[in-house]
VMD Tcl script that draws the C-alpha trace (Angstrom):
set ca {
  {-20.14 3.44 2.26}
  {-18.53 1.72 5.89}
  {-14.64 2.43 7.04}
  {-12.17 -0.53 5.92}
  {-10.23 -0.24 8.75}
  {-12.99 0.35 11.74}
  {-15.47 -0.82 9.99}
  {-18.11 2.37 10.68}
  {-19.51 5.12 8.05}
  {-16.49 6.90 5.22}
  {-16.65 10.35 5.67}
  {-16.89 11.43 1.71}
  {-13.38 13.73 3.00}
  {-11.36 10.52 3.04}
  {-13.09 8.17 1.11}
  {-12.73 5.18 2.19}
  {-11.98 6.03 4.94}
  {-13.64 7.41 8.15}
  {-11.15 9.86 9.26}
  {-6.72 11.05 8.62}
  {-6.61 8.42 10.88}
  {-7.75 5.62 9.09}
  {-6.27 6.77 6.36}
  {-3.10 7.17 7.51}
  {-2.90 3.51 9.47}
  {-3.77 2.07 5.48}
  {-0.52 4.00 4.26}
  {0.84 3.04 6.25}
  {-0.07 -0.42 5.37}
  {1.18 -0.43 1.72}
  {3.84 1.50 2.85}
  {5.97 -1.32 5.41}
  {4.83 -3.58 2.91}
  {2.22 -5.24 4.48}
  {0.03 -5.18 2.26}
  {1.49 -6.72 -2.00}
  {0.20 -6.84 -4.29}
  {0.49 -10.23 -6.00}
  {2.32 -10.72 -10.27}
  {1.18 -13.39 -12.03}
  {4.27 -14.79 -13.87}
  {8.34 -15.43 -12.56}
  {9.06 -12.34 -14.97}
  {6.70 -9.60 -12.96}
  {9.40 -10.55 -9.79}
  {12.22 -11.52 -11.25}
  {11.97 -7.71 -13.17}
  {10.53 -6.26 -9.98}
  {13.31 -7.30 -7.51}
  {15.92 -5.70 -9.82}
  {14.82 -2.20 -9.77}
  {14.48 -2.74 -6.40}
  {18.00 -3.84 -6.25}
  {18.81 -1.24 -8.96}
  {16.96 1.82 -6.57}
  {19.19 0.79 -3.62}
  {22.22 0.56 -5.03}
  {21.03 5.17 -6.01}
  {20.53 5.80 -3.22}
  {24.50 4.55 -1.20}
}
mol new
graphics top color blue
foreach p $ca { graphics top sphere $p radius 0.5 }
foreach p [lrange $ca 0 end-1] q [lrange $ca 1 end] { graphics top cylinder $p $q radius 0.2 }
display resetview
């Protein structure tokens, strides 16, 4: 198996990544919104947007 970030051989300690660095790069991409999971139904998108707005209101 190769690392999905840099294509080097994966390390069992960080599988499927080769290093902590590549694992952190992947996590950063998820947290920044660079990766996304598509929703099939528009209702799912609306519910997610409402939930996100509610969380934002609670933080402020």
